[in-house]
N, CA, C and O atoms as a DFTB+ gen file, in Angstrom:
492 C
 N C O
     1  1       0.849      -1.176       0.000
     2  2       0.000       0.000       0.000
     3  2       0.891       1.234       0.000
     4  3       1.892       1.289       0.714
     5  1       0.521       2.217      -0.802
     6  2       1.329       3.428      -0.893
     7  2       0.988       4.366       0.262
     8  3      -0.087       4.301       0.858
     9  1       1.939       5.225       0.546
    10  2       1.783       6.153       1.671
    11  2       0.957       7.362       1.236
    12  3       1.259       7.976       0.212
    13  1      -0.079       7.712       1.997
    14  2      -0.922       8.872       1.688
    15  2      -0.388      10.084       2.444
    16  3      -0.226      10.048       3.663
    17  1      -0.119      11.154       1.706
    18  2       0.489      12.333       2.337
    19  2      -0.423      13.549       2.337
    20  3      -0.074      14.585       2.904
    21  1      -1.581      13.436       1.712
    22  2      -2.490      14.575       1.591
    23  2      -1.777      15.754       0.931
    24  3      -1.964      16.908       1.316
    25  1      -0.970      15.443      -0.054
    26  2      -0.107      16.427      -0.706
    27  2      -0.847      17.621      -1.316
    28  3      -0.402      18.750      -1.113
    29  1      -1.942      17.439      -2.046
    30  2      -2.590      18.607      -2.649
    31  2      -3.066      19.618      -1.607
    32  3      -2.918      20.826      -1.794
    33  1      -3.636      19.123      -0.517
    34  2      -4.132      20.032       0.519
    35  2      -2.975      20.744       1.215
    36  3      -3.056      21.937       1.506
    37  1      -1.895      20.001       1.481
    38  2      -0.739      20.611       2.149
    39  2      -0.110      21.682       1.269
    40  3       0.252      22.757       1.747
    41  1       0.019      21.383      -0.018
    42  2       0.610      22.347      -0.949
    43  2      -0.253      23.602      -1.035
    44  3       0.255      24.723      -1.064
    45  1      -1.583      23.390      -1.077
    46  2      -2.500      24.528      -1.149
    47  2      -2.388      25.399       0.107
    48  3      -2.372      26.627       0.023
    49  1      -2.312      24.747       1.270
    50  2      -2.203      25.482       2.529
    51  2      -0.899      26.289       2.576
    52  3      -0.899      27.448       2.991
    53  1       0.200      25.679       2.151
    54  2       1.489      26.375       2.163
    55  2       1.504      27.527       1.150
    56  3       2.032      28.606       1.420
    57  1       0.918      27.273      -0.006
    58  2       0.871      28.304      -1.038
    59  2       0.056      29.507      -0.555
    60  3       0.423      30.657      -0.794
    61  1      -1.067      29.218       0.134
    62  2      -1.921      30.285       0.659
    63  2      -1.155      31.131       1.694
    64  3      -1.276      32.356       1.708
    65  1      -0.380      30.480       2.543
    66  2       0.407      31.199       3.546
    67  2       1.478      32.042       2.878
    68  3       1.698      33.185       3.278
    69  1       2.148      31.503       1.870
    70  2       3.197      32.254       1.174
    71  2       2.613      33.434       0.400
    72  3       3.259      34.475       0.278
    73  1       1.396      33.279      -0.122
    74  2       0.755      34.408      -0.797
    75  2       0.427      35.523       0.193
    76  3       0.548      36.705      -0.129
    77  1       0.009      35.136       1.409
    78  2      -0.263      36.148       2.436
    79  2       1.013      36.850       2.893
    80  3       0.981      38.004       3.321
    81  1       2.145      36.132       2.795
    82  2       3.425      36.688       3.245
    83  2       4.120      37.486       2.152
    84  3       5.229      37.981       2.353
    85  1       3.479      37.614       1.002
    86  2       4.076      38.352      -0.105
    87  2       4.291      39.809       0.313
    88  3       3.386      40.453       0.844
    89  1       5.474      40.306       0.070
    90  2       5.782      41.675       0.456
    91  2       6.585      41.753       1.743
    92  3       7.152      42.799       2.057
    93  1       6.641      40.643       2.502
    94  2       7.471      40.638       3.698
    95  2       8.932      40.590       3.270
    96  3       9.238      40.193       2.146
    97  1       9.830      40.989       4.156
    98  2      11.249      41.075       3.800
    99  2      11.958      39.738       3.990
   100  3      11.713      39.008       4.951
   101  1      12.855      39.441       3.029
   102  2      13.749      38.288       3.158
   103  2      13.034      36.959       3.142
   104  3      12.053      36.761       2.424
   105  1      13.564      36.026       3.977
   106  2      13.037      34.665       3.953
   107  2      11.648      34.562       4.572
   108  3      11.009      33.515       4.474
   109  1      11.169      35.633       5.208
   110  2       9.813      35.606       5.773
   111  2       8.762      35.549       4.667
   112  3       7.611      35.197       4.923
   113  1       9.154      35.893       3.435
   114  2       8.210      35.802       2.329
   115  2       8.518      34.622       1.405
   116  3       7.744      34.330       0.494
   117  1       9.629      33.953       1.634
   118  2      10.036      32.888       0.714
   119  2       9.899      31.490       1.312
   120  3       9.540      30.549       0.604
   121  1      10.179      31.344       2.597
   122  2      10.199      30.020       3.210
   123  2       8.982      29.832       4.099
   124  3       8.685      30.662       4.959
   125  1       8.277      28.716       3.873
   126  2       7.024      28.482       4.589
   127  2       7.228      28.473       6.097
   128  3       6.405      29.007       6.841
   129  1       8.306      27.876       6.544
   130  2       8.562      27.723       7.978
   131  2       8.556      29.071       8.698
   132  3       8.024      29.188       9.802
   133  1       9.135      30.065       8.083
   134  2       9.201      31.399       8.695
   135  2       8.005      32.265       8.310
   136  3       7.586      33.145       9.061
   137  1       7.470      31.996       7.125
   138  2       6.324      32.782       6.650
   139  2       5.097      32.536       7.510
   140  3       4.322      33.460       7.758
   141  1       4.908      31.307       7.967
   142  2       3.703      31.019       8.753
   143  2       3.719      31.793      10.070
   144  3       2.674      32.266      10.516
   145  1       4.894      31.928      10.700
   146  2       4.984      32.718      11.937
   147  2       4.750      34.194      11.654
   148  3       4.059      34.877      12.410
   149  1       5.332      34.683      10.555
   150  2       5.184      36.094      10.204
   151  2       3.725      36.430       9.887
   152  3       3.221      37.480      10.285
   153  1       3.054      35.530       9.169
   154  2       1.656      35.762       8.812
   155  2       0.783      35.734      10.059
   156  3      -0.115      36.563      10.208
   157  1       1.044      34.780      10.960
   158  2       0.257      34.699      12.196
   159  2       0.424      35.973      13.022
   160  3      -0.552      36.501      13.552
   161  1       1.649      36.463      13.131
   162  2       1.894      37.684      13.894
   163  2       1.244      38.885      13.205
   164  3       0.678      39.752      13.871
   165  1       1.323      38.938      11.868
   166  2       0.718      40.043      11.121
   167  2      -0.795      40.061      11.318
   168  3      -1.386      41.129      11.477
   169  1      -1.422      38.888      11.310
   170  2      -2.863      38.822      11.517
   171  2      -3.238      39.243      12.934
   172  3      -4.292      39.844      13.144
   173  1      -2.380      38.932      13.908
   174  2      -2.627      39.354      15.286
   175  2      -2.594      40.869      15.390
   176  3      -3.467      41.476      16.009
   177  1      -1.585      41.476      14.781
   178  2      -1.472      42.937      14.805
   179  2      -2.646      43.576      14.069
   180  3      -3.181      44.597      14.498
   181  1      -3.034      42.963      12.961
   182  2      -4.118      43.498      12.152
   183  2      -5.421      43.529      12.945
   184  3      -6.150      44.520      12.909
   185  1      -5.711      42.453      13.654
   186  2      -6.925      42.380      14.462
   187  2      -6.873      43.411      15.597
   188  3      -7.839      44.137      15.835
   189  1      -5.736      43.462      16.289
   190  2      -5.591      44.390      17.411
   191  2      -5.708      45.841      16.955
   192  3      -6.353      46.657      17.612
   193  1      -5.086      46.148      15.838
   194  2      -5.043      47.541      15.395
   195  2      -6.356      48.015      14.785
   196  3      -6.607      49.219      14.724
   197  1      -7.202      47.083      14.330
   198  2      -8.539      47.507      13.902
   199  2      -9.299      48.070      15.088
   200  3     -10.082      49.008      14.935
   201  1      -9.079      47.510      16.263
   202  2      -9.730      48.013      17.465
   203  2      -9.088      49.330      17.903
   204  3      -9.785      50.254      18.321
   205  1      -7.763      49.415      17.808
   206  2      -7.049      50.617      18.257
   207  2      -7.362      51.828      17.389
   208  3      -7.358      52.963      17.865
   209  1      -7.633      51.576      16.112
   210  2      -7.873      52.679      15.178
   211  2      -9.035      53.559      15.626
   212  3      -9.009      54.776      15.443
   213  1     -10.059      52.931      16.218
   214  2     -11.219      53.698      16.669
   215  2     -10.828      54.713      17.730
   216  3     -11.277      55.859      17.699
   217  1      -9.985      54.285      18.675
   218  2      -9.526      55.188      19.727
   219  2      -8.626      56.280      19.194
   220  3      -8.668      57.418      19.660
   221  1      -7.799      55.924      18.199
   222  2      -6.904      56.920      17.610
   223  2      -7.701      58.022      16.913
   224  3      -7.365      59.202      17.018
   225  1      -8.757      57.631      16.202
   226  2      -9.584      58.639      15.548
   227  2     -10.296      59.506      16.571
   228  3     -10.420      60.715      16.378
   229  1     -10.768      58.901      17.662
   230  2     -11.432      59.682      18.700
   231  2     -10.468      60.713      19.289
   232  3     -10.848      61.863      19.508
   233  1      -9.220      60.304      19.545
   234  2      -8.213      61.251      20.056
   235  2      -7.951      62.376      19.069
   236  3      -7.765      63.525      19.469
   237  1      -7.934      62.052      17.773
   238  2      -7.739      63.073      16.752
   239  2      -8.887      64.073      16.764
   240  3      -8.657      65.281      16.716
   241  1     -10.130      63.576      16.828
   242  2     -11.286      64.477      16.836
   243  2     -11.272      65.370      18.065
   244  3     -11.600      66.554      17.984
   245  1     -10.890      64.797      19.209
   246  2     -10.854      65.585      20.441
   247  2      -9.784      66.663      20.348
   248  3     -10.003      67.790      20.791
   249  1      -8.632      66.331      19.777
   250  2      -7.561      67.334      19.627
   251  2      -8.014      68.466      18.711
   252  3      -7.748      69.636      18.986
   253  1      -8.693      68.120      17.629
   254  2      -9.195      69.146      16.714
   255  2     -10.235      70.030      17.393
   256  3     -10.215      71.253      17.250
   257  1     -11.144      69.397      18.133
   258  2     -12.171      70.163      18.829
   259  2     -11.564      71.062      19.896
   260  3     -12.006      72.196      20.084
   261  1     -10.559      70.561      20.589
   262  2      -9.902      71.355      21.620
   263  2      -9.271      72.596      21.015
   264  3      -9.397      73.689      21.567
   265  1      -8.595      72.439      19.890
   266  2      -7.972      73.585      19.221
   267  2      -9.030      74.572      18.730
   268  3      -8.856      75.784      18.852
   269  1     -10.116      74.057      18.181
   270  2     -11.168      74.932      17.647
   271  2     -11.883      75.685      18.765
   272  3     -12.193      76.867      18.617
   273  1     -12.147      75.011      19.877
   274  2     -12.862      75.683      20.963
   275  2     -11.970      76.693      21.670
   276  3     -12.457      77.717      22.149
   277  1     -10.680      76.421      21.741
   278  2      -9.769      77.390      22.359
   279  2      -9.710      78.687      21.555
   280  3      -9.528      79.764      22.122
   281  1      -9.863      78.584      20.256
   282  2      -9.879      79.809      19.445
   283  2     -11.144      80.633      19.712
   284  3     -11.199      81.820      19.390
   285  1     -12.158      79.993      20.304
   286  2     -13.389      80.697      20.679
   287  2     -13.403      81.059      22.163
   288  3     -14.431      81.476      22.696
   289  1     -12.257      80.899      22.829
   290  2     -12.136      81.271      24.233
   291  2     -12.800      80.295      25.190
   292  3     -13.403      80.701      26.183
   293  1     -12.687      79.012      24.888
   294  2     -13.351      77.990      25.707
   295  2     -12.488      76.742      25.718
   296  3     -11.746      76.497      24.766
   297  1     -12.570      75.950      26.776
   298  2     -11.823      74.691      26.786
   299  2     -12.713      73.574      26.247
   300  3     -13.931      73.719      26.152
   301  1     -12.084      72.467      25.900
   302  2     -12.818      71.332      25.341
   303  2     -13.820      70.775      26.350
   304  3     -14.970      70.502      26.004
   305  1     -13.383      70.609      27.593
   306  2     -14.272      69.996      28.591
   307  2     -15.481      70.891      28.876
   308  3     -16.595      70.393      29.038
   309  1     -15.270      72.194      28.939
   310  2     -16.393      73.115      29.148
   311  2     -17.326      73.105      27.935
   312  3     -18.542      73.233      28.079
   313  1     -16.751      72.954      26.744
   314  2     -17.545      72.881      25.515
   315  2     -18.467      71.668      25.543
   316  3     -19.655      71.778      25.239
   317  1     -17.918      70.511      25.909
   318  2     -18.712      69.280      25.971
   319  2     -19.789      69.404      27.055
   320  3     -20.921      68.959      26.870
   321  1     -19.421      70.015      28.186
   322  2     -20.409      70.229      29.248
   323  2     -21.536      71.144      28.757
   324  3     -22.706      70.904      29.053
   325  1     -21.181      72.183      28.013
   326  2     -22.175      73.090      27.455
   327  2     -23.077      72.410      26.439
   328  3     -24.276      72.685      26.389
   329  1     -22.508      71.526      25.631
   330  2     -23.315      70.784      24.653
   331  2     -24.349      69.905      25.350
   332  3     -25.508      69.841      24.939
   333  1     -23.911      69.228      26.411
   334  2     -24.833      68.361      27.148
   335  2     -25.932      69.202      27.795
   336  3     -27.097      68.804      27.801
   337  1     -25.563      70.365      28.342
   338  2     -26.550      71.245      28.981
   339  2     -27.532      71.801      27.951
   340  3     -28.711      71.996      28.248
   341  1     -27.031      72.056      26.728
   342  2     -27.895      72.602      25.674
   343  2     -28.729      71.526      24.995
   344  3     -29.653      71.835      24.243
   345  1     -28.407      70.270      25.256
   346  2     -29.158      69.175      24.644
   347  2     -28.761      68.910      23.203
   348  3     -29.546      68.348      22.439
   349  1     -27.540      69.311      22.817
   350  2     -27.050      69.073      21.455
   351  2     -26.370      67.713      21.434
   352  3     -25.400      67.489      22.158
   353  1     -26.873      66.807      20.609
   354  2     -26.347      65.451      20.556
   355  2     -25.624      65.205      19.232
   356  3     -26.076      64.415      18.403
   357  1     -24.516      65.880      19.050
   358  2     -23.678      65.637      17.869
   359  2     -22.394      64.987      18.357
   360  3     -21.808      65.420      19.349
   361  1     -21.960      63.944      17.655
   362  2     -20.750      63.267      18.117
   363  2     -19.490      64.034      17.733
   364  3     -19.534      64.991      16.959
   365  1     -18.380      63.595      18.287
   366  2     -17.109      64.312      18.121
   367  2     -16.647      64.344      16.671
   368  3     -16.025      65.310      16.229
   369  1     -16.957      63.273      15.931
   370  2     -16.562      63.217      14.522
   371  2     -17.246      64.336      13.735
   372  3     -16.597      65.047      12.968
   373  1     -18.532      64.484      13.925
   374  2     -19.302      65.503      13.203
   375  2     -18.854      66.899      13.632
   376  3     -18.663      67.782      12.796
   377  1     -18.687      67.091      14.944
   378  2     -18.263      68.401      15.445
   379  2     -16.888      68.773      14.914
   380  3     -16.650      69.924      14.549
   381  1     -15.983      67.801      14.869
   382  2     -14.639      68.046      14.346
   383  2     -14.697      68.433      12.876
   384  3     -13.998      69.348      12.439
   385  1     -15.529      67.736      12.118
   386  2     -15.682      68.039      10.699
   387  2     -16.273      69.435      10.504
   388  3     -15.854      70.172       9.611
   389  1     -17.241      69.791      11.338
   390  2     -17.830      71.133      11.276
   391  2     -16.788      72.207      11.581
   392  3     -16.750      73.247      10.924
   393  1     -15.954      71.952      12.568
   394  2     -14.937      72.933      12.954
   395  2     -13.975      73.201      11.799
   396  3     -13.471      74.314      11.651
   397  1     -13.723      72.184      10.984
   398  2     -12.782      72.335       9.866
   399  2     -13.472      72.948       8.649
   400  3     -12.940      73.870       8.031
   401  1     -14.652      72.437       8.305
   402  2     -15.264      72.821       7.031
   403  2     -16.209      74.015       7.121
   404  3     -16.276      74.821       6.193
   405  1     -16.940      74.136       8.228
   406  2     -17.963      75.176       8.333
   407  2     -17.781      75.946       9.642
   408  3     -18.417      75.632      10.648
   409  1     -16.913      76.951       9.620
   410  2     -16.573      77.695      10.836
   411  2     -17.770      78.455      11.396
   412  3     -17.895      78.595      12.613
   413  1     -18.641      78.943      10.536
   414  2     -19.799      79.709      11.000
   415  2     -20.753      78.827      11.809
   416  3     -21.232      79.231      12.869
   417  1     -21.021      77.641      11.312
   418  2     -21.909      76.717      12.024
   419  2     -21.290      76.305      13.354
   420  3     -21.984      76.208      14.366
   421  1     -19.980      76.064      13.348
   422  2     -19.305      75.680      14.591
   423  2     -19.354      76.824      15.599
   424  3     -19.542      76.590      16.793
   425  1     -19.185      78.058      15.128
   426  2     -19.277      79.217      16.017
   427  2     -20.659      79.313      16.658
   428  3     -20.781      79.660      17.833
   429  1     -21.697      79.006      15.885
   430  2     -23.057      79.031      16.417
   431  2     -23.240      77.963      17.496
   432  3     -23.899      78.201      18.508
   433  1     -22.661      76.804      17.276
   434  2     -22.762      75.725      18.264
   435  2     -22.023      76.114      19.537
   436  3     -22.515      75.879      20.641
   437  1     -20.830      76.714      19.382
   438  2     -20.069      77.164      20.554
   439  2     -20.855      78.219      21.317
   440  3     -20.867      78.215      22.548
   441  1     -21.504      79.111      20.604
   442  2     -22.312      80.148      21.258
   443  2     -23.466      79.516      22.045
   444  3     -23.769      79.949      23.156
   445  1     -24.102      78.501      21.474
   446  2     -25.181      77.806      22.180
   447  2     -24.656      77.111      23.436
   448  3     -25.305      77.126      24.482
   449  1     -23.479      76.505      23.320
   450  2     -22.883      75.822      24.467
   451  2     -22.545      76.820      25.568
   452  3     -22.772      76.548      26.747
   453  1     -22.003      77.976      25.186
   454  2     -21.685      79.018      26.172
   455  2     -22.953      79.498      26.874
   456  3     -22.971      79.666      28.093
   457  1     -24.005      79.714      26.100
   458  2     -25.264      80.190      26.671
   459  2     -25.854      79.144      27.620
   460  3     -26.405      79.494      28.664
   461  1     -25.742      77.891      27.267
   462  2     -26.264      76.813      28.119
   463  2     -25.488      76.772      29.431
   464  3     -26.071      76.518      30.485
   465  1     -24.180      77.020      29.379
   466  2     -23.380      77.048      30.607
   467  2     -23.793      78.223      31.498
   468  3     -23.871      78.079      32.718
   469  1     -24.055      79.375      30.895
   470  2     -24.505      80.529      31.670
   471  2     -25.850      80.235      32.334
   472  3     -26.054      80.542      33.508
   473  1     -26.758      79.640      31.569
   474  2     -28.078      79.286      32.111
   475  2     -27.953      78.249      33.230
   476  3     -28.672      78.310      34.227
   477  1     -27.046      77.310      33.057
   478  2     -26.831      76.255      34.047
   479  2     -26.300      76.859      35.351
   480  3     -26.716      76.468      36.442
   481  1     -25.374      77.818      35.223
   482  2     -24.799      78.455      36.412
   483  2     -25.852      79.312      37.136
   484  3     -25.836      79.412      38.363
   485  1     -26.755      79.922      36.380
   486  2     -27.786      80.773      36.972
   487  2     -28.842      79.944      37.715
   488  3     -29.445      80.413      38.680
   489  1     -29.053      78.727      37.258
   490  2     -30.100      77.890      37.858
   491  2     -29.671      77.207      39.141
   492  3     -30.458      76.477      39.744
């Protein structure tokens, strides 16, 4: 009886791993033994960084909003407090985009937030 090695499936699996490792440097893209470790690590980073990207964008929006509100004589935290007091439910992404593209609309929102803070302090 001849020895069964499951050769077609093994070759396909190795070929798939080497295709995923295409573009890696040196033997990490040429030799299956090293490519499989590199691909596994790359997939781990890829999964982790998809989650991290959301936080990075949030930090970017907050930095933009902080800079925009400071130009209106207000801090970021007071701005957010004013928005909550005014009942404005726009997320940081939209507010950041407004601050960049439509300065007049953002100024109106800042004015509403300031007024809500004044009303809150009076009450």
